[in-house]
N, C-alpha and C positions, 0 to 999 in steps of 0.2 A: 504494500500500500504506500502510495506517495501522495503528497499534497497536490500534485498536478491532476490527479483524479478528482479532486475537489474544486478544481477551477484555477489553480495557481498557474499563471502564464506570464508572458513577457510584460503585459500591462502591470500586473501586480509586482513583478520583479523590479520594474522601474520605480514604482511607488515605494517599495522597500528600500531601494538604493537611495532614494531622495530623502529618507529619514536620517541617513548618516549614522546608522547604528553601528557601534563597535563592541565586540566582545571584550570582556575583562579577563584577567588571569583566573579569577575564581568563579566566574559566571559566564555561561554561554547564552547568547540571546538568539532565539530561533523564531522563524515564522510559523504560523499555524492558522487554522480556521476554526471558529467556534461552531460546533456541530450539535451542542445541546445546552440549553439554559435551564438550570434547576434552582434558580433563585440565588443562593449564596455560593453555589458552585457552578462551574462551566465544564462541559466536556470539550476538549480541544484536540483536533487532529493535526499532527505534525508528521514529518518524515520518519519519526521514531514510533509512529502509531498513535493510538488514542491515549490521552492523559487527562487527568483532572487539573483544572486551573482555578484560580481565584484572584480577586482584586485585593491589593494591600488596603489596610484599614483606612488610611488617610485619603487615598484616592476614591474609595467607595463613598466616604463622607462628602468629599468635594463634588461628586457627581450626583448626589442624592437630589439636590434641588432642581437640577436641569433635566433629569431623566435620561441623560446621555450615557447610560450604562452600556457596556458592550452587549451585543445582541447576536442571536443566531445568524450566521452568514458573514459576520465580521471577519476580516483578516487582521490578525494581531501579531505583535512581537511579544515574546515572553521570556522571562529569565528562568533558566533551569539550573538548580543547584541542590546538592546534597540529597538527591533522590526523592525530594518532597514534591508537592504539587507545583505546577508551573505558576509563576507570578506574572500576571498580565502587566506589560510594560507600556504598551501603546496600541492604538487602533489605527490602521491605515485609513486614509480618507475614503469615505464611502461613495459608491457610484449611485446607489439608490437607498432610500430609507422608507420603509412602510411603518407608519405610526398612527396612533389614535390618542384621544384624550384619556388619560388614566382616570380610574374611578376616584371619587373624593371631591370635596368642596373646593380645593385649591386647584387652579389650572396647571396641569403638568402633563408633559408629553410622555407617552409610553411607546418605545420602539418595539415593534413586533418582529421584524426581520430586516436584514441589511444585504446589500449587494445582490438583489434579486433582479433577474432579467425579465421574467414573465410572471405575472401574478394571476393565478387561476381564481376567479371569483365564483364560488360554488353555490348553487341553489338546487334543491331537489324538486323534481316534478311531482310533488304531492302538496300538502297544505303548507309546506315551507316556501313554496314559490311566491315571490312578492316583488313586483316591479319597483315599488317605492324604496324598499330596502336595498335593492340592487343599485339604485341611483346613489345611495350613500357609499356603498362599497366602491363604486366607480370614482367618486370624488377622492376617496382615500388612495385609490390606485394611481390616478393621474397625478396627484400631489407627490407620490412616492418617487417617481422617476422610472418605475417599472412599467412594462407594457401590459395592459389588462386583457384578459381573455375570459369570457363567461362560459362556465361549464354547467349544463343542466343535467344533473345526475338522476338515476333511477328512471331512465327513459322507458324502461319496460313497464312501468306502472302508469304511463300516460297513454291514452288512446290516440292522441294526435300531437306527437312531439314537434312536428314541423310547424304547426300553428303556434306553439309556444316559442319556438325559435324566432318566427317572424314577429311576434309580439315583443319579444325581448330586444330584437334588433331595432325596433322603433324607439325603445326606451334607452338604447345605448348606441347612438349613431357612430358608425365606423369601427365598432368593437366586434371582433370575431365571437360568434356564439356557436357552441357545439352541444348537442345532446348525446349523452353517453350512458351506458349501462354496464356496470361491472358484473352484474348477474348474467347477462347474455353475451358480454364481450363486445358489444357494438360501440363504435365510436373511437376505439383505441387508435386506429390508423390516423385519424384526424389530429391526434395530439402529438404524434411523433415529430411533427414539424417544429414544435416548441422545445423539444428535448434534444439532448446530444452532448457530446464532450465539451466541457468548459462552460456549459450553461447552467444557470440556477433558476429553478421555478419554485414557487411557493403557492400554498393553498390557503384560502381564508373563506369563511362563511359561518352561518349560524350552526348551533349544536344540532346534530342529527342529520345534517345535509349530505353526509357520505364522504367526508374528507379522508378519514382513516381508511375506509374501504378503497378509495381511489389510490392512496399511497401503496397499500398492499397490492392492488391490481397492477399499478405501473412498475412496482419493484419486483413483482413476481414472487413475493414471499409474504408471510403473515408477520409483518414487522410491528404493526399497530393493532391494539385491541379495538374491537368493534362491538357495538351494542345495538339492540333493537330500539326503534323510536316508539313513543307512546302512540297508541291507536287513535286517541281522541283528537290530537292536534299535530301529529307528525313531528313533534319535537323530541329531541333526545337529551340525555345527560352528557356532560363533558367527558367523552371517552379519552381524548387527548388532554392531559393536564399540564403539559409543558411544551415548549417549542423545541423541535428536533429536526436535524438534517440527515437525509439518507442518500446513499449512492444508488443511482439507477443502473440497471444491468447493461444498457447500451451506451452508457456515458452520461455525465451530468449528474446533478444532485437535485433533490426535492425537499422542501421545508414544509412540515406539517405544523399547524398552530392550533391551540385550543379554540373551540367554537365560541362565537360571540353571541350572547343573548341580546345585546344592544350595542351598536357601534356609535360611540361619541366621537365626532370628528375633531381633529386638531387643525391648526392653521390652514388656511386656503392659499395655495400657491398656483392658482390657475385651474385647479381641478373642477371647481363649480362651473366655470365657463365651458370647459371641455365636455363635461358631462351633459350640460344643457346647451350644446352647440346649436341645436335647432332653434331654441329661443333667441340665442344671440344673433343668428342670421335674420330671423323675423324682426328683431328690434331695430335692425339697420333701416327698416322701412317706416319706422315710427316718425311722426311729425316732429317730436321733440327729442333731442339727443339724450336728455337726462330722464326720459320716460320711465316711470316705475311700473308701468303696465297694470295700473289700478283704475283710475277714473279719468285719465287724460284723454282728450280728444285726439283722433288720428293715431291711435295705438294699433299698430299692425299685429301685435301679439294677441290683444283682446279680440281683434277681428278674426284671427286664425282660430281662436277658440269658438267663436260664434259660427264660423263656417265649417267647423269640424276638422280643420287641418291640424289643429293642436288639441290634445286631450286636456280638458279642464283640470283634471287631477294632477297632470304633469306640471302645469303652471302653478298650482297650489303647492306642490312639492318644492318647486324652485324657490318660491317666495319664502316658504317655511325654512328651508335650508339656508338661504341667504341671510335671513334674520338671525338664525342660530349662529352662523359663523361670525356675523357682525357683533353679536352679543359676546361670543367667546373671545374675540379679539379685544373688545373693550374691557372685559373682565381680566384678561391677561395683562393688559396695559395698566389697569388699576392695581393689580397685584404687584407688578414690578415697581410702580411708584411708591406703594406702601412699604415695600421691603427696602427701598433705597437702591434698587438695582440700576438706576439710571434710565436712559432713554430705551424705548422698546426696540429690541434687536430682531433680526430674522429668527425664524423658528430654529429649534435645535436640529431638525432634519436638514435645513439649508446649511447651517454652519458645519454640520458633520459631513455633508456631501462635498462641500468646497474645501474644507480645511482638515477634517478629521480632528482627533485630539491626541495629545501626547503629554505625559507627565512622568517623571521618573518615579518608579515604584519605591515605596518606603515601607519598611517593616514596622 
C-alpha cells in the first residue's frame, strides 16, 4: 500500500515541497492522508501503512473556535517519533472543503470532508425523496468546490424512475442525475465515469438514503454496516457514525459520512446563485435591477410563476434560503464583533482552500 493509491500525485508533491518541511535528527516528518475521523483520534494512511494520529493539545485548542480541524480527505504532514501515534504537524492547502453549520447556538463551521473531486448527493426513491432538501445539498456542494452529482438510490422501489430523474433535473439545472439500485445492480456503469485512480468522491445525504449500501456496492465488499429504514417514513438511524475513506477496487477513494437529519448551511460563496441559476436568468428580464421578486412591477420571475414556467414552491425555497443565509451571515458578523475578532473575514473553507494552515506541533 502506498499513498499514491490514495491520490498522492505531482500536485500534492509540489504542495508538500512548498511547505519547506525539514526532518530533524530525532523526528521524521512524513506525508499522509486522513482516512478516518473519530473525534479525538484520526486514522492516517502513510507509506508505512495505517497509523493512529492526533493533534497536540495547544493546536487543538487554537482551532476549536474556527472549526478548522483536520478532516477526512486532508493531506497532512506528521511527526513520527518513539513508536507512538503520529502528531499532526500541518495540513496542506485544501482544493475543496465540504462544510455545514455545526449544531449549537454559536455560528461555527463544521468541515465534513476535504479535497473531494465529486460529491454524490444521495436521495432514495421512497419517502426520502425531497426536491427542496436537495436544493440545500446543492448549495453546500457548489460552495465546496467539488462537482455535484445527484444519485437517486433504491430505483427498484420506484415504478417510474425516469420521471423522477426528469423532475430532479429541473430542480438542479446542469447537474448530472442518475438512478441506481444496489439491489438489482442497475446504474453502476453510469458512475464509473466519476471514479478512477487519483480521484476522490464523497457521499452525503439524509439517514437511511442508502449511502453505506452504495459504499459496499462500489467497493465490492461489506465495509459499512447497513440497517433497514422505518416503514412509516422511510427514515433510518445513523448507520455510519463517523467519517471514513475507503479504497475503490478500480482506483480512487470514496468518503462515507454520517446521515444528516437536517442540513444547516454555512456561508454562501456563490452556491445559492448556482443552485437557482434558472431564477437568476429570469431576473435579468426584470424591470428593476434590484428586484426582490415580491411585489415589484415588471418582475419576470413572478410572471414565470404565473405562466407556469417556474414552480411557485421553487421561488419560495429560494427566498427562504436567501433569508436564512443573510441571517446566518449577520449572526456570524455579530459574533465576531462581540468576541473582538475584528472585521468579518472569509469563511474558514475559503481560507483553508487558499492558504491551508500550519503551526508547529507542541506537546
